[in-house]
Phi, psi and omega in degrees: 000136179291156184300313182294326176296319179295319177297317179299318179294324177296318178296318177299323177297324177291323183278340187300324176298328177293316178297320179298311182296317180297316179291324179296314181292324181280337183074020182195182174305143179298318172240151185056054186293324183240143180200175176235141184248133179241143164279147189212166174235142183249119180253113179299139176257317179278143182234346184234159174070197184295318180292323178297319178297319177297315182300319181293326178293324185275343183298146179127204182284161179206158167247136183230126176250126178247133191211159166275155187274324191244310194267148168287151183271077179277327179200173179294342180296335179302327183295341181273351180278149174301138184193169165249155176248155180227152174226124175247132183239131171247110175280119193252158172266346186231153176281350183298134177266105185212148176287345182276135177272147174258169187299329183270003182281156181229126178255136171227139185236130186235150176233156177277047175217136184291320180223157178300321183287350176266003181303317180300330177280319182299331177304327183260346181257346178293135177273092191285350182274352186211113178300331186267018181236030178220156169265146185234138185235143178281359167074309192238163187281158177227152167265115185255127180305125178078002183231321181105199182290131189210163172238157180230153171213162175241131179239109172300138184283338176198144175288166177294147180249009181247166178263171180122184176291168182295330178289320178294318179299316181296314183295321179291322177296318179296324183296332180252016174076024183249005176271082187241131178239129178261122176275128179233153180227152171210156175289159180297139179131136186298332184267357179290145183266148177282137180237133180292138179249306185200157171258136179249117179256123176279129184265299183199152177291149180234147178272111185216148179289104184282345175291326181264351176282109186241106174279132187223116181299344178271003168279092194238050185290347180246021169086020176249102192249124176299144181215151176106170185299306185292321177301318186291335177295340186286337187302303185279332177293323177294320177296317179300315179298318181297312181295323179296316182286329177294315178297319179299320179296320179294318179295320179295321179295320179294318179296319179297319178296319179295320178296319179296320179295319178295318179297321179295319179296318179297320179296320179295319180296317178299319179297322180291322180293327179285000000 
């Protein structure tokens, strides 16, 4: 393990109790608490060279979660608030729709902000009414098998052309085959050019347990490995957030069961009194 990676993991270990507590209190992910999950297909665009090899590894089925960054989805009014949007992609080896990752799966997580330090600006520049009207960046570097140090982004090929909430717009675009995201890669460096890797087509929303669906950038079954200090902090903070929301879901279920039992007892007592 590299020195900076080890330091990053140590920092993540210190921060993980905060992520755990925040997710437990919120009853959901600390960030990107609510989202919608789509089954998708990945069509490789590059066929030759290093990018072609990467594209062929990623081709096939995928799960895609699209989410708001800060607010819970209580109503459509939330979409008018400043926010960032996120897209998490799991490139799969299997067509099975399941929250569990397999050894060969690859997770990549994107935000509607070019850099982490630009997040305060992106909160006000993100077009929160339409998932398909923003560019999304993976923020931090990766070591890519056969390619080297790289960055990734997602570019929607066209914004939605229908009205409605962002979920309605997305679902209608997917229904007519227009919910398309282009995955691009470039080597590290401001002057490096972006190269197309694959198109990701969203097919339809799927009903899946999002509390147990855990996207993890260290799920690197297709050779895209997080690297560096900031990337390494994510390992234990993601685990803390996951454990917090799972425990929170169990506690909420127990409280709901207890309330139902009390209501049933009160109903029985009223029936006996009558």
